[in-house]
PLY file of the C-alpha trace (Angstrom):
ply
format ascii 1.0
element vertex 116
property float x
property float y
property float z
element edge 115
property int vertex1
property int vertex2
end_header
-144.00 -65.68 116.75
-144.54 -67.09 120.37
-146.21 -64.79 122.75
-146.51 -65.24 126.43
-148.44 -63.29 128.32
-147.59 -62.74 132.47
-149.01 -60.12 135.13
-152.54 -60.84 135.76
-154.29 -61.37 138.85
-156.63 -60.38 141.85
-156.39 -56.58 142.51
-158.82 -54.51 144.17
-160.67 -51.39 142.69
-158.64 -48.52 142.44
-155.46 -50.51 142.20
-152.87 -50.96 139.48
-151.30 -53.96 137.46
-148.84 -54.56 134.78
-149.22 -56.90 132.21
-146.38 -58.17 130.19
-146.20 -59.88 126.80
-142.91 -61.42 125.55
-142.38 -62.50 121.91
-139.84 -64.87 120.68
-139.00 -66.32 117.34
-139.79 -63.21 115.09
-138.77 -59.87 114.12
-140.52 -58.28 117.15
-139.34 -54.78 116.29
-140.91 -55.05 113.12
-144.61 -55.95 114.34
-147.42 -53.72 115.08
-148.66 -55.03 118.90
-152.03 -54.78 120.52
-153.66 -55.40 123.81
-157.28 -56.81 123.73
-159.46 -57.97 126.36
-162.36 -60.31 126.69
-164.76 -60.18 129.47
-167.15 -63.50 130.11
-169.98 -63.27 127.50
-168.43 -60.24 125.50
-166.62 -59.70 122.37
-162.80 -59.48 122.17
-162.03 -55.84 122.26
-159.00 -54.05 121.25
-157.88 -51.57 124.13
-154.22 -50.51 122.91
-151.74 -50.44 120.15
-148.35 -49.53 119.82
-146.28 -49.55 116.59
-142.60 -50.88 116.34
-141.43 -47.26 116.80
-143.43 -46.43 119.74
-146.64 -45.00 118.34
-149.54 -45.47 120.57
-153.14 -45.74 120.12
-156.15 -46.27 122.69
-159.81 -47.31 122.03
-162.41 -48.13 124.95
-162.75 -47.33 128.73
-159.00 -47.78 129.21
-158.18 -44.60 127.69
-156.58 -42.02 130.57
-155.85 -45.25 132.96
-153.98 -47.61 130.58
-150.44 -47.27 129.18
-149.28 -49.44 126.40
-145.49 -49.54 125.69
-142.97 -51.89 124.52
-138.82 -52.80 124.86
-137.70 -53.75 121.58
-134.23 -54.75 123.06
-136.45 -57.57 125.53
-138.94 -58.26 122.66
-141.74 -57.32 125.22
-144.61 -55.16 125.04
-146.53 -53.76 128.47
-149.85 -52.72 129.60
-149.98 -50.60 132.91
-152.98 -50.45 134.26
-154.13 -47.90 136.81
-157.52 -47.15 138.57
-158.93 -50.43 137.98
-162.74 -50.75 137.94
-164.47 -54.10 138.60
-165.58 -53.86 134.83
-162.27 -54.03 133.70
-162.46 -57.92 134.74
-161.66 -59.86 131.62
-158.90 -62.16 130.13
-156.15 -59.73 128.82
-154.64 -61.18 125.52
-151.58 -59.71 123.33
-151.57 -59.77 119.60
-148.95 -59.07 117.24
-149.28 -58.35 113.41
-147.27 -58.14 110.25
-149.64 -55.59 108.97
-151.12 -58.18 106.80
-154.63 -57.22 107.72
-155.01 -59.79 110.44
-153.86 -60.20 113.81
-151.31 -62.90 112.94
-150.11 -63.74 116.54
-151.80 -64.11 119.53
-150.93 -65.06 123.15
-153.01 -67.47 125.70
-154.31 -64.46 127.75
-153.72 -63.57 131.66
-156.79 -63.17 133.53
-157.31 -59.80 135.51
-160.02 -59.91 138.23
-161.19 -56.62 140.04
-162.81 -56.67 143.11
-165.31 -53.88 144.38
0 1
1 2
2 3
3 4
4 5
5 6
6 7
7 8
8 9
9 10
10 11
11 12
12 13
13 14
14 15
15 16
16 17
17 18
18 19
19 20
20 21
21 22
22 23
23 24
24 25
25 26
26 27
27 28
28 29
29 30
30 31
31 32
32 33
33 34
34 35
35 36
36 37
37 38
38 39
39 40
40 41
41 42
42 43
43 44
44 45
45 46
46 47
47 48
48 49
49 50
50 51
51 52
52 53
53 54
54 55
55 56
56 57
57 58
58 59
59 60
60 61
61 62
62 63
63 64
64 65
65 66
66 67
67 68
68 69
69 70
70 71
71 72
72 73
73 74
74 75
75 76
76 77
77 78
78 79
79 80
80 81
81 82
82 83
83 84
84 85
85 86
86 87
87 88
88 89
89 90
90 91
91 92
92 93
93 94
94 95
95 96
96 97
97 98
98 99
99 100
100 101
101 102
102 103
103 104
104 105
105 106
106 107
107 108
108 109
109 110
110 111
111 112
112 113
113 114
114 115
């Protein structure tokens, strides 16, 4: 499965961005999908997951501000990010797993920069 993120960029604090992750080459609707972020000098951190049926889970400081969703017909998962803060600046990556115990597939990442 190939994952390609898009939608990152530069935004002012308080603004919004919508990230997309397009999947190809596999049974997308069967994958658990997740969004991670990795700030400079920090560990990669899981921030949201969504099952094939649309059940969601959130972790970290994005709770209440970020929303993960998916469109199985378009093989795409989204991350709507609102009320962005400078500390949200990071590379955002999507990943998918066939529930093997590992994240099996990774995108290349998209940079999000939030200015104060």
